[in-house]
C-alpha positions as a Python dict, from the first residue, in 0.01 Angstrom:
ca = {
    (1, 'X'): (0, 0, 0),
    (2, 'X'): (-168, -230, 253),
    (3, 'X'): (-74, -16, 553),
    (4, 'X'): (-129, 347, 645),
    (5, 'X'): (97, 356, 946),
    (6, 'X'): (58, 729, 1005),
    (7, 'X'): (-307, 671, 1094),
    (8, 'X'): (-279, 300, 1192),
    (9, 'X'): (-552, 188, 954),
    (10, 'X'): (-529, -172, 837),
    (11, 'X'): (-761, -327, 577),
    (12, 'X'): (-958, -619, 723),
    (13, 'X'): (-929, -806, 396),
    (14, 'X'): (-765, -715, 69),
    (15, 'X'): (-1099, -742, -116),
    (16, 'X'): (-1272, -492, 111),
    (17, 'X'): (-1246, -124, 187),
    (18, 'X'): (-1328, -174, 556),
    (19, 'X'): (-1042, -70, 784),
    (20, 'X'): (-938, -156, 1139),
    (21, 'X'): (-743, 69, 1370),
    (22, 'X'): (-451, -56, 1577),
    (23, 'X'): (-679, -65, 1882),
    (24, 'X'): (-930, -272, 1683),
    (25, 'X'): (-654, -522, 1609),
    (26, 'X'): (-558, -542, 1977),
    (27, 'X'): (-921, -619, 2066),
    (28, 'X'): (-924, -933, 1852),
    (29, 'X'): (-1009, -1209, 2095),
    (30, 'X'): (-697, -1416, 2173),
    (31, 'X'): (-900, -1720, 2282),
    (32, 'X'): (-1093, -1715, 1954),
    (33, 'X'): (-773, -1668, 1756),
    (34, 'X'): (-597, -1961, 1924),
    (35, 'X'): (-906, -2179, 1877),
    (36, 'X'): (-903, -2096, 1505),
    (37, 'X'): (-543, -2223, 1495),
    (38, 'X'): (-645, -2546, 1669),
    (39, 'X'): (-503, -2448, 2008),
    (40, 'X'): (-740, -2514, 2299),
    (41, 'X'): (-696, -2448, 2673),
    (42, 'X'): (-599, -2742, 2893),
    (43, 'X'): (-807, -2586, 3169),
    (44, 'X'): (-998, -2260, 3209),
    (45, 'X'): (-1247, -2065, 3413),
    (46, 'X'): (-1452, -1753, 3352),
    (47, 'X'): (-1147, -1528, 3387),
    (48, 'X'): (-856, -1707, 3221),
    (49, 'X'): (-732, -2017, 3045),
    (50, 'X'): (-411, -2220, 3074),
    (51, 'X'): (-264, -2377, 2761),
    (52, 'X'): (28, -2598, 2674),
    (53, 'X'): (256, -2329, 2537),
    (54, 'X'): (232, -2299, 2156),
    (55, 'X'): (579, -2137, 2164),
    (56, 'X'): (775, -2433, 2304),
    (57, 'X'): (744, -2794, 2417),
    (58, 'X'): (609, -2857, 2769),
    (59, 'X'): (401, -3109, 2964),
    (60, 'X'): (244, -2878, 3225),
    (61, 'X'): (22, -2594, 3095),
    (62, 'X'): (193, -2263, 3179),
    (63, 'X'): (74, -2039, 2896),
    (64, 'X'): (-197, -1813, 3041),
    (65, 'X'): (-457, -1611, 2853),
    (66, 'X'): (-635, -1346, 3060),
    (67, 'X'): (-984, -1334, 2907),
    (68, 'X'): (-1081, -1006, 3075),
    (69, 'X'): (-773, -807, 2971),
    (70, 'X'): (-721, -1004, 2646),
    (71, 'X'): (-351, -1054, 2720),
    (72, 'X'): (-126, -1361, 2724),
    (73, 'X'): (173, -1458, 2937),
    (74, 'X'): (408, -1754, 2903),
    (75, 'X'): (536, -1841, 3251),
    (76, 'X'): (812, -2056, 3102),
    (77, 'X'): (977, -1778, 2902),
    (78, 'X'): (859, -1464, 3081),
    (79, 'X'): (709, -1329, 2758),
    (80, 'X'): (363, -1188, 2708),
    (81, 'X'): (155, -908, 2561),
    (82, 'X'): (-123, -842, 2314),
    (83, 'X'): (-243, -1054, 2024),
    (84, 'X'): (5, -869, 1801),
    (85, 'X'): (296, -984, 2017),
    (86, 'X'): (155, -1337, 2009),
    (87, 'X'): (136, -1350, 1630),
    (88, 'X'): (491, -1211, 1603),
    (89, 'X'): (612, -1499, 1824),
    (90, 'X'): (399, -1772, 1667),
    (91, 'X'): (490, -1679, 1310),
    (92, 'X'): (839, -1535, 1378),
    (93, 'X'): (739, -1224, 1186),
    (94, 'X'): (768, -847, 1215),
    (95, 'X'): (517, -606, 1368),
    (96, 'X'): (397, -501, 1022),
    (97, 'X'): (359, -861, 907),
    (98, 'X'): (160, -947, 1219),
    (99, 'X'): (-79, -657, 1153),
    (100, 'X'): (-121, -771, 795),
    (101, 'X'): (-187, -1129, 903),
    (102, 'X'): (-452, -1020, 1153),
    (103, 'X'): (-600, -761, 919),
    (104, 'X'): (-629, -1006, 631),
    (105, 'X'): (-765, -1297, 830),
    (106, 'X'): (-1091, -1413, 673),
    (107, 'X'): (-1245, -1547, 993),
    (108, 'X'): (-1448, -1312, 1207),
    (109, 'X'): (-1205, -1247, 1489),
    (110, 'X'): (-1342, -910, 1587),
    (111, 'X'): (-1535, -1043, 1885),
    (112, 'X'): (-1563, -778, 2153),
    (113, 'X'): (-1349, -812, 2462),
    (114, 'X'): (-1465, -729, 2812),
    (115, 'X'): (-1295, -409, 2922),
    (116, 'X'): (-1114, -450, 3252),
    (117, 'X'): (-994, -165, 3472),
    (118, 'X'): (-646, -54, 3372),
    (119, 'X'): (-473, -181, 3685),
    (120, 'X'): (-118, -310, 3657),
    (121, 'X'): (-104, -690, 3687),
    (122, 'X'): (79, -843, 3979),
    (123, 'X'): (391, -1022, 3850),
    (124, 'X'): (341, -1397, 3861),
    (125, 'X'): (707, -1446, 3949),
    (126, 'X'): (886, -1223, 4202),
    (127, 'X'): (1260, -1214, 4264),
    (128, 'X'): (1342, -1220, 4635),
    (129, 'X'): (1723, -1229, 4649),
    (130, 'X'): (2042, -1339, 4475),
    (131, 'X'): (2353, -1484, 4635),
    (132, 'X'): (2665, -1676, 4540),
    (133, 'X'): (2589, -1992, 4345),
    (134, 'X'): (2654, -2275, 4590),
    (135, 'X'): (2346, -2492, 4654),
    (136, 'X'): (2438, -2859, 4597),
    (137, 'X'): (2121, -2925, 4397),
    (138, 'X'): (2203, -2645, 4151),
    (139, 'X'): (2569, -2742, 4123),
    (140, 'X'): (2460, -3102, 4062),
    (141, 'X'): (2221, -2988, 3790),
    (142, 'X'): (2503, -2802, 3615),
    (143, 'X'): (2723, -3112, 3629),
    (144, 'X'): (2441, -3317, 3476),
    (145, 'X'): (2434, -3068, 3190),
    (146, 'X'): (2812, -3105, 3153),
    (147, 'X'): (2880, -2748, 3266),
    (148, 'X'): (3170, -2662, 3494),
    (149, 'X'): (3015, -2514, 3815),
    (150, 'X'): (3324, -2295, 3867),
    (151, 'X'): (3271, -2136, 3525),
    (152, 'X'): (2897, -2100, 3591),
    (153, 'X'): (2965, -1923, 3921),
    (154, 'X'): (3156, -1653, 3730),
    (155, 'X'): (2843, -1553, 3538),
    (156, 'X'): (2544, -1676, 3740),
    (157, 'X'): (2390, -1630, 4083),
    (158, 'X'): (2170, -1838, 4310),
    (159, 'X'): (1832, -1669, 4290),
    (160, 'X'): (1544, -1705, 4534),
    (161, 'X'): (1205, -1628, 4381),
    (162, 'X'): (836, -1659, 4466),
    (163, 'X'): (537, -1772, 4266),
    (164, 'X'): (226, -1685, 4461),
    (165, 'X'): (293, -1780, 4822),
    (166, 'X'): (559, -2043, 4747),
    (167, 'X'): (932, -1976, 4729),
    (168, 'X'): (1190, -2153, 4512),
    (169, 'X'): (1553, -2123, 4408),
    (170, 'X'): (1729, -2153, 4072),
    (171, 'X'): (2041, -2065, 3877),
    (172, 'X'): (2001, -1703, 3770),
    (173, 'X'): (2157, -1530, 3471),
    (174, 'X'): (2100, -1154, 3467),
    (175, 'X'): (2008, -963, 3153),
    (176, 'X'): (2087, -604, 3057),
    (177, 'X'): (1756, -475, 3194),
    (178, 'X'): (1791, -638, 3536),
    (179, 'X'): (1567, -938, 3470),
    (180, 'X'): (1676, -1296, 3525),
    (181, 'X'): (1685, -1614, 3323),
    (182, 'X'): (1613, -1895, 3570),
    (183, 'X'): (1705, -2263, 3543),
    (184, 'X'): (1692, -2564, 3771),
    (185, 'X'): (1621, -2932, 3726),
    (186, 'X'): (1249, -2863, 3767),
    (187, 'X'): (1208, -2515, 3624),
    (188, 'X'): (1288, -2317, 3313),
    (189, 'X'): (1163, -1960, 3304),
    (190, 'X'): (1249, -1597, 3355),
    (191, 'X'): (1153, -1282, 3538),
    (192, 'X'): (1062, -952, 3383),
    (193, 'X'): (1187, -744, 3217),
    (194, 'X'): (1297, -981, 2941),
    (195, 'X'): (1612, -870, 2759),
    (196, 'X'): (1948, -970, 2614),
    (197, 'X'): (2276, -1005, 2803),
    (198, 'X'): (2592, -854, 2655),
    (199, 'X'): (2959, -855, 2748),
    (200, 'X'): (3143, -565, 2582),
    (201, 'X'): (3519, -603, 2572),
    (202, 'X'): (3569, -358, 2287),
    (203, 'X'): (3644, -639, 2044),
    (204, 'X'): (3580, -644, 1669),
    (205, 'X'): (3453, -1002, 1702),
    (206, 'X'): (3140, -1120, 1879),
    (207, 'X'): (2990, -1457, 1969),
    (208, 'X'): (2609, -1482, 1972),
    (209, 'X'): (2434, -1748, 2182),
    (210, 'X'): (2064, -1827, 2199),
    (211, 'X'): (2064, -1904, 2571),
    (212, 'X'): (2299, -1881, 2866),
    (213, 'X'): (2333, -2259, 2902),
    (214, 'X'): (2491, -2264, 2556),
    (215, 'X'): (2716, -1974, 2656),
    (216, 'X'): (2833, -2162, 2968),
    (217, 'X'): (2872, -2480, 2763),
    (218, 'X'): (3103, -2305, 2519),
    (219, 'X'): (3317, -2167, 2799),
    (220, 'X'): (3331, -2516, 2954),
    (221, 'X'): (3446, -2662, 2622),
    (222, 'X'): (3720, -2399, 2607),
    (223, 'X'): (3812, -2443, 2974),
    (224, 'X'): (3811, -2067, 3025),
    (225, 'X'): (3554, -1879, 3238),
    (226, 'X'): (3635, -1549, 3069),
    (227, 'X'): (3518, -1476, 2713),
    (228, 'X'): (3803, -1372, 2482),
    (229, 'X'): (3584, -1141, 2273),
    (230, 'X'): (3246, -964, 2291),
    (231, 'X'): (2942, -1178, 2371),
    (232, 'X'): (2567, -1149, 2320),
    (233, 'X'): (2325, -1395, 2481),
    (234, 'X'): (1978, -1348, 2330),
    (235, 'X'): (1786, -1525, 2609),
    (236, 'X'): (1536, -1626, 2334),
    (237, 'X'): (1551, -1555, 1962),
    (238, 'X'): (1256, -1319, 2002),
    (239, 'X'): (1507, -1074, 2153),
    (240, 'X'): (1722, -1063, 1839),
    (241, 'X'): (1601, -712, 1738),
    (242, 'X'): (1735, -581, 2071),
    (243, 'X'): (2078, -729, 1994),
    (244, 'X'): (2114, -608, 1635),
    (245, 'X'): (2253, -259, 1715),
    (246, 'X'): (2529, -424, 1921),
    (247, 'X'): (2596, -693, 1659),
    (248, 'X'): (2623, -441, 1375),
    (249, 'X'): (2930, -286, 1539),
    (250, 'X'): (3137, -600, 1482),
    (251, 'X'): (3335, -705, 1175),
    (252, 'X'): (3299, -1076, 1256),
    (253, 'X'): (2992, -1240, 1411),
    (254, 'X'): (3010, -1604, 1524),
    (255, 'X'): (2664, -1754, 1571),
    (256, 'X'): (2588, -2037, 1815),
    (257, 'X'): (2211, -2062, 1768),
    (258, 'X'): (1993, -2372, 1790),
    (259, 'X'): (1975, -2609, 1495),
    (260, 'X'): (1602, -2562, 1447),
    (261, 'X'): (1377, -2344, 1232),
    (262, 'X'): (1382, -2052, 1478),
    (263, 'X'): (1761, -2064, 1497),
    (264, 'X'): (1797, -2075, 1119),
    (265, 'X'): (1561, -1780, 1077),
    (266, 'X'): (1752, -1582, 1338),
    (267, 'X'): (2084, -1653, 1166),
    (268, 'X'): (1938, -1547, 832),
    (269, 'X'): (1812, -1226, 993),
    (270, 'X'): (2161, -1151, 1128),
    (271, 'X'): (2312, -1202, 782),
    (272, 'X'): (2048, -974, 630),
    (273, 'X'): (2068, -700, 894),
    (274, 'X'): (2449, -698, 926),
    (275, 'X'): (2565, -683, 562),
    (276, 'X'): (2902, -533, 652),
    (277, 'X'): (2986, -811, 896),
    (278, 'X'): (3124, -1157, 825),
    (279, 'X'): (2873, -1398, 981),
    (280, 'X'): (3025, -1734, 1070),
    (281, 'X'): (2793, -2022, 1162),
    (282, 'X'): (2956, -2269, 1398),
    (283, 'X'): (2945, -2622, 1256),
    (284, 'X'): (3099, -2830, 1535),
    (285, 'X'): (2757, -2907, 1689),
    (286, 'X'): (2562, -2946, 1364),
    (287, 'X'): (2449, -3299, 1459),
    (288, 'X'): (2301, -3178, 1788),
    (289, 'X'): (2019, -2942, 1880),
    (290, 'X'): (2245, -2690, 2050),
    (291, 'X'): (2586, -2638, 2208),
    (292, 'X'): (2482, -2783, 2543),
    (293, 'X'): (2348, -3101, 2386),
    (294, 'X'): (2681, -3138, 2206),
    (295, 'X'): (2867, -3086, 2535),
    (296, 'X'): (2655, -3347, 2712),
    (297, 'X'): (2716, -3601, 2434),
    (298, 'X'): (3088, -3535, 2446),
    (299, 'X'): (3093, -3567, 2826),
    (300, 'X'): (2914, -3904, 2809),
    (301, 'X'): (3161, -4023, 2547),
    (302, 'X'): (3454, -3924, 2767),
    (303, 'X'): (3298, -4101, 3066),
    (304, 'X'): (3264, -4423, 2865),
    (305, 'X'): (3633, -4404, 2786),
    (306, 'X'): (3730, -4363, 3152),
    (307, 'X'): (3761, -4738, 3238),
    (308, 'X'): (4020, -4781, 2963),
    (309, 'X'): (4227, -4505, 3120),
    (310, 'X'): (4241, -4663, 3467),
    (311, 'X'): (4574, -4780, 3611),
    (312, 'X'): (4672, -5109, 3438),
    (313, 'X'): (4709, -5427, 3642),
    (314, 'X'): (5054, -5485, 3791),
    (315, 'X'): (5275, -5696, 3565),
    (316, 'X'): (5574, -5912, 3649),
    (317, 'X'): (5641, -6249, 3810),
    (318, 'X'): (5386, -6386, 4050),
    (319, 'X'): (5491, -6365, 4415),
    (320, 'X'): (5606, -6692, 4574),
    (321, 'X'): (5374, -6858, 4819),
}
């Protein structure tokens, strides 16, 4: 067996008898690890580095690595943690698989890390208030995404938040732990704690969405602000393990995940972990990345048809002069 979990001893390499403890694994230098994978900081100083997030596509570096504490934080998703958490996200693997990957790595990653005082970090993003969703800029953003603002207002709030000394506002979607998913034309991120959002109506059927924009898009397509069965919004596929106990209770699970590798892996995990449930993958948006992209394409198509639906020109004899 490669792991002795009762004592948290992990072999550094399968050809050796040298072992690392769990704390040894957590001291593996994140900067060195990312460099080994070809990921370099866009800018850095003696204390930290900012990277283009290796977890998603972005143009402004918002993935921070704290060199002193050897921790990472993605400002765009609200996720962060130790090198183990990072490997789990990068490789979409389990805790045990991440330990094995780090323990078996042939490069010398065991560089020592400067020990920082164990003081709790100040949250980079602070929630200030939430009110009824009504700001014209946010309602306009929803319309651009094809989402009915009236439906969005049933499930979202207008959230004021601060980053450093500056304050902003965004559409907020609350999760089960009290954190917020935040969206605006200029920002996509979240506050801590990161978690799933569930709607429990006591139904035997559940719909699973990757993000809340897809959830709102589906309701817009149906023209109904109220879900007709149970709902789980993952707020990132990394939260799937938190949703599984809720999903397992349902006889039928309809999945509305992204048409990408992460979405396919998450769907496969649901099928594997919920063997007693009928898992139904939704096919209507198979030619699009996600439900919202499908909704936007459909909205554009309907708008192109609008001129043909205008009132026809008046027919009949020409008036006399």
